[in-house]
C-alpha positions in Angstrom: 54.7 132.6 -33.6 56.0 135.8 -34.9 52.1 136.4 -36.7 50.0 135.5 -34.0 52.5 138.7 -31.7 50.3 142.7 -31.1 51.2 144.6 -34.6 52.0 147.9 -34.1 48.5 149.7 -34.3 48.2 148.1 -30.8 50.9 147.8 -29.4 51.2 152.3 -29.7 47.7 152.4 -28.8 48.9 150.4 -25.6 51.9 152.9 -25.3 50.1 156.4 -26.0 47.7 158.8 -24.5 44.1 157.7 -26.0 46.9 155.9 -29.1 47.2 159.2 -30.6 50.2 159.6 -32.4 51.6 161.3 -35.7 53.8 158.5 -37.7 57.1 158.9 -39.2 59.0 157.1 -41.8 56.5 154.7 -42.3 58.3 152.6 -45.1 60.4 149.2 -44.2 61.6 147.3 -41.2 61.9 150.5 -39.2 59.3 153.1 -38.6 59.0 155.7 -35.5 56.4 158.1 -34.1 56.0 160.5 -32.3 52.9 161.3 -29.5 52.4 161.5 -25.7 52.5 159.2 -23.5 51.5 159.2 -19.7 50.9 163.3 -20.1 55.1 163.4 -22.0 55.8 164.1 -24.9 58.0 160.5 -26.7 59.9 159.4 -30.3 58.8 156.0 -30.6 61.2 153.9 -33.0 59.4 150.1 -33.6 61.0 147.0 -35.5 58.1 145.5 -37.5 60.1 141.8 -37.2 61.9 141.9 -40.0 65.5 141.6 -41.6 66.8 145.5 -40.6 68.9 147.2 -43.2 71.0 150.6 -43.7 69.1 153.1 -44.3 66.5 151.4 -41.0 69.5 151.7 -39.0 69.8 155.5 -40.4 66.4 156.3 -39.4 66.3 155.5 -35.9 69.9 157.3 -36.0 67.7 160.1 -36.9 64.8 160.1 -34.2 68.0 159.5 -31.5 69.0 163.1 -33.0 66.6 164.8 -32.7 65.0 162.8 -28.6 68.5 164.9 -28.3 67.1 168.4 -30.5 63.8 168.5 -28.9 64.4 167.3 -25.3 62.0 164.0 -25.5 62.7 161.0 -24.2 62.7 157.8 -27.2 61.3 154.3 -26.5 62.4 151.6 -29.1 60.4 148.5 -29.5 63.2 145.5 -30.5 61.6 142.7 -32.9 63.4 142.2 -35.3 65.2 138.5 -37.3 67.8 139.5 -38.1 69.9 142.0 -40.5 69.5 142.4 -43.8 72.9 141.2 -45.2 72.7 141.7 -48.3 74.4 145.6 -46.6 78.0 144.5 -46.4 80.8 145.8 -44.1 78.0 149.5 -44.8 75.6 147.2 -42.6 78.4 147.6 -40.1 79.4 150.7 -40.2 75.8 152.0 -40.3 75.5 149.5 -37.0 78.3 151.5 -35.0 76.9 154.3 -35.6 74.3 153.9 -34.5 75.4 152.6 -30.7 77.4 155.6 -31.1 74.7 157.6 -31.1 72.7 155.6 -28.3 76.3 156.4 -26.0 76.1 160.0 -26.9 72.7 161.0 -25.8 72.4 158.9 -23.1 72.1 161.4 -19.7 71.1 163.0 -22.0 67.1 162.1 -22.9 65.4 159.3 -20.9 66.4 156.1 -23.4 63.6 153.1 -22.9 64.2 149.8 -25.2 61.0 147.5 -24.6 62.0 143.9 -26.0 58.8 142.5 -27.7 60.7 140.4 -30.0 63.8 138.7 -31.0 66.9 140.5 -30.3 69.9 139.5 -31.4 73.7 140.7 -31.1 74.3 144.4 -31.4 70.8 144.5 -31.0 70.7 143.2 -27.6 73.9 145.7 -26.7 72.3 148.5 -27.4 68.7 147.7 -26.2 70.9 146.6 -23.3 72.8 150.2 -22.6 69.3 151.8 -23.1 68.2 153.5 -19.5 65.5 151.2 -18.8 64.8 147.6 -20.6 61.0 145.8 -20.8 60.3 142.4 -22.3 57.5 141.0 -22.8 57.8 137.3 -21.4 58.0 134.9 -24.7 60.5 138.1 -25.9 64.7 136.9 -26.5 67.0 138.7 -25.6 71.4 137.3 -26.4 74.3 138.1 -27.8 75.2 134.4 -29.2 71.8 132.0 -29.8 72.7 129.7 -27.3 70.4 127.1 -28.7 72.7 124.2 -30.2 75.5 124.8 -27.2 76.7 121.8 -25.5 76.2 123.7 -22.0 73.8 125.2 -23.0 71.4 126.8 -19.9 67.5 125.9 -20.7 66.4 129.0 -19.5 69.3 131.4 -21.8 67.6 134.1 -23.8 64.6 134.0 -22.0 63.3 137.5 -20.8 63.1 135.0 -17.2 67.5 135.0 -17.3 67.5 138.3 -18.8 65.7 139.3 -15.1 68.3 137.2 -13.1 71.2 139.0 -15.1 70.3 142.6 -14.4 69.5 142.9 -17.8 65.5 143.8 -17.7 64.4 146.4 -15.7 60.7 145.2 -16.4 59.3 141.6 -17.3 55.5 142.1 -18.4 53.4 139.0 -18.9 53.1 140.6 -22.7 53.7 142.6 -25.7 50.6 144.8 -25.2 51.7 145.4 -21.1 55.0 145.8 -21.3 53.9 148.6 -24.0 51.7 150.3 -21.4 54.7 149.9 -18.6 56.8 151.5 -21.1 54.4 154.5 -20.9 54.3 154.4 -17.0 58.1 154.5 -17.2 57.8 157.7 -19.9 55.5 159.7 -17.4 57.8 159.2 -14.8 60.9 159.9 -15.7 61.2 164.0 -16.8 61.9 164.4 -20.2 65.5 165.2 -20.4 68.2 166.2 -18.2 67.0 169.5 -17.9 63.4 169.2 -16.7 62.7 169.1 -13.0 60.6 165.9 -12.4 57.6 165.3 -12.5 54.7 166.2 -10.6 51.1 164.3 -10.2 48.0 163.8 -8.0 48.6 161.7 -4.7 47.2 160.1 -2.2 48.7 158.8 0.7 49.8 155.4 1.8 47.5 153.2 3.1 50.2 151.7 6.3 52.7 153.5 8.1 56.3 152.7 8.3 56.2 149.2 10.9 60.2 147.9 12.0 58.8 145.0 14.2 57.9 143.6 10.6 60.4 145.5 8.3 60.3 144.4 4.6 62.3 146.4 2.1 58.9 146.4 0.1 56.5 147.3 2.6 59.3 149.3 4.0 59.2 152.1 0.6 55.5 151.3 0.1 55.2 153.1 3.8 57.1 156.1 2.1 55.6 156.7 -1.5 52.4 157.8 -2.4 49.6 154.8 -2.5 50.0 152.4 -5.6 53.0 154.4 -7.5 56.1 152.7 -7.3 57.0 150.5 -10.7 59.7 148.2 -9.5 63.5 147.6 -11.3 65.2 144.9 -11.0 63.1 142.7 -9.3 64.9 139.7 -10.2 68.5 140.5 -9.5 70.1 141.3 -6.0 67.0 140.2 -4.0 68.2 142.2 -1.1 67.6 145.2 -2.3 64.3 147.2 -3.7 64.4 149.5 -6.5 61.6 151.6 -7.3 60.5 155.0 -8.9 57.4 156.1 -7.9 56.2 159.5 -6.0 56.6 161.4 -2.4 53.7 163.7 -1.7 53.3 163.4 -5.5 56.9 164.5 -6.8 58.8 161.4 -8.7 62.1 159.7 -6.8 63.4 157.0 -7.0 63.8 154.6 -3.9 65.7 152.4 -2.8 64.8 149.9 0.3 67.2 147.8 1.3 66.4 144.0 3.6 67.0 142.7 6.5 70.1 140.3 5.2 73.3 140.8 4.2 74.7 142.4 0.5 75.8 140.2 -2.7 77.9 141.5 -5.3 74.6 142.2 -7.0 72.7 143.7 -4.7 75.8 146.2 -4.8 76.0 146.5 -8.5 71.8 146.8 -8.7 71.8 149.8 -6.1 74.8 151.2 -8.3 72.5 150.9 -11.3 70.1 152.6 -10.0 70.9 155.5 -8.6 73.5 156.3 -11.8 69.4 156.6 -13.3 68.1 158.8 -11.0 71.1 161.0 -11.2 71.7 161.4 -14.5 68.2 162.9 -14.6 67.6 164.3 -11.2 65.4 162.4 -9.9 66.0 162.5 -5.7 66.8 159.2 -4.4 65.9 158.5 -0.9 67.4 155.3 0.7 65.3 152.9 3.4 68.5 151.7 5.4 68.4 148.6 7.4 70.5 145.9 7.0 73.4 142.6 8.2 76.1 144.3 6.3 77.7 142.5 3.4 77.5 139.2 2.6 80.7 137.4 4.1 81.9 135.1 1.9 84.8 134.6 -0.1 83.1 133.7 -3.2 81.1 137.2 -3.7 84.9 138.7 -3.0 85.9 136.8 -6.0 82.6 137.4 -8.0 83.1 141.1 -7.6 81.4 142.1 -4.5 84.3 144.5 -3.0 84.5 145.7 -5.6 81.1 146.4 -6.8 81.0 147.8 -3.1 83.5 150.8 -3.7 81.8 151.0 -7.1 78.2 151.6 -4.8 80.3 154.2 -2.7 81.3 155.9 -5.8 78.3 156.2 -7.1 76.6 158.1 -4.2 78.9 160.4 -3.3 79.3 161.2 -6.9 75.4 161.8 -7.2 74.7 165.2 -7.4 70.8 164.3 -6.9 69.0 165.5 -3.6 69.7 161.9 -1.7 67.5 161.4 1.4 69.0 158.5 3.7 66.6 156.8 6.0 67.5 155.3 8.5 65.6 152.2 9.7 67.2 149.7 12.0 71.1 148.9 11.2 73.3 151.6 9.4 76.7 149.5 11.0 79.8 150.7 10.1 80.7 150.5 5.9 77.0 149.6 5.6 76.7 153.9 6.9 79.5 155.2 5.0 77.5 154.0 1.7 74.1 154.5 2.0 74.1 157.5 4.5 77.5 159.7 4.9 76.9 161.4 1.4 73.4 162.4 2.0 71.7 165.5 1.8 69.1 164.4 4.8 69.5 161.9 7.2 66.7 161.2 9.0 67.3 158.5 11.5 64.4 156.0 12.9 63.6 155.2 16.5 64.9 152.0 18.1 67.8 152.4 14.5 71.2 151.5 15.2 74.1 153.3 14.0 78.0 152.8 14.9 80.9 152.5 13.3 80.9 148.5 14.6 78.0 146.4 15.7 77.2 146.7 19.7 78.5 143.1 20.9 81.7 143.4 19.0 82.8 147.1 20.0 81.7 146.1 24.0 84.2 142.8 23.9 87.4 145.7 22.8 86.4 147.9 25.4 84.7 146.5 28.3 86.5 143.2 27.6 88.6 143.9 31.4 85.0 144.0 33.2 83.4 141.1 30.8 86.4 138.3 32.0 85.7 139.4 35.3 82.5 138.3 35.9 80.4 135.2 36.4 78.9 135.1 33.2 81.6 136.2 30.3 78.2 135.6 28.4 75.3 137.8 30.3 77.8 140.7 30.9 78.8 140.6 27.1 75.2 140.7 26.3 74.9 143.8 29.0 77.1 146.0 28.2 76.4 145.5 24.2 72.7 147.1 25.3 74.0 149.7 27.1 76.3 150.5 24.0 73.5 150.7 21.8 71.6 152.1 23.9 74.3 154.7 24.4 76.2 155.2 21.8 74.1 153.8 18.7 70.7 155.4 18.7 68.8 158.4 16.9 68.9 160.6 19.9 73.4 159.7 19.8 73.6 159.9 15.7 72.2 163.8 16.0 73.6 164.6 19.0 77.2 163.9 16.8 76.3 164.7 13.4 75.8 161.3 12.4 72.2 162.3 11.8 70.1 165.3 11.3 66.8 164.5 11.9 65.0 161.8 14.6 62.1 160.6 13.4 59.2 157.9 15.2 58.6 155.2 12.3 54.5 156.4 12.2 56.1 160.4 10.6 59.6 158.8 8.5 57.2 159.6 5.2 56.2 162.9 7.1 59.9 164.5 6.8 61.1 162.7 3.9 57.8 164.7 2.1 59.8 168.0 3.6 63.3 166.5 2.9 62.0 166.6 -0.6 60.7 169.8 -1.1 63.7 171.4 1.4 66.0 169.9 -1.4 63.9 170.6 -4.6 66.5 173.5 -5.3 69.6 172.5 -4.1 72.7 173.2 -6.7 75.7 171.8 -7.1 78.9 171.8 -8.9 81.2 168.8 -9.8 84.8 169.6 -9.9 86.4 170.2 -14.0 87.2 166.7 -15.0 86.6 164.4 -17.8 85.1 161.6 -15.6 85.7 159.6 -12.4 88.1 156.1 -12.2 85.8 154.4 -9.8 86.6 150.9 -10.5 83.7 149.4 -12.8 
């Protein structure tokens, strides 16, 4: 099976522009290269499928050190059938040093993991620690071999399983397409945490935002430049759409909620995505239209409240430029999480921004009038509609400081472009501390 997989020359030719690169550390199970991918200088660490020894791990550490020193991304192609056990405890020490180095430079330069073959044990931990993990469909990623367990899940260890678990951000049909996807992601990310967002030529999207036919993916496409979006974590947290792309030629992260409920997977996905963008000062555009957090004891037990708190904390702590497009329902905690800490909030005509759902608020505020009427249901609807029009509209949000601008759906993209231009020179200083302690 391994013999049928494309080799190093094929994958690096696909990854690097025009297939040109300089080889580094050519001997052994691990080799390295340097070149330009999608206009961005980048290092590659390549595993050829053989067992990895101490010397190979030391090569990887050296490349990561060079990447941090020169301020360039590093892409690791994972494909190894295990470790050279002859290394003994020194192998354990070497892997520990590698894991520590991955953590040390995290957030300094982008790290992309491309799993093209088997990635198991410690290597799986290291691949999952990358900024973005990309897998070929026939690749495998697991901590402990799942193949002989009595409670074995049919897809355990597969790329589809890793996508459903929120580990694989992108799954491609084969290793060659995975290499091409890695090149696209490298181009969208800045070279390092001190570099500005990448800038590209662009075309306007084909369609404007349509609230009558709202869905998350179409909403993101209506704001982004044509054909610029690369979706991340499509297999995880279905009611949140996350993608890297460009708006007005500037690289951005776009997050759009579906018109449904947010579960613990959705909030974990959103937090992970915003944290990635913030690490490299990539502006975040959040398009908000959701029914709120899911009402489920099972979801709460699975960590729903904890993950919601984590997402709120990540948004609030992020110092990158944040733009909120309030395109539909943004009620109570949803508004607080997605919009309260945004630098610029655009309320779209027809949206609902309120501390409580209008129906609930009306039954409290107009209780006596409703119960005095001959038709309680009709009276409730009428009072809720009046409350929504007077208190929850886009214009009311601007008047009361809950939004900064009102836009018609067709004007949203232009307003986002203007906001990105306005916030391009944003400066923010965090309070001096070791790190926050928001629940994880």
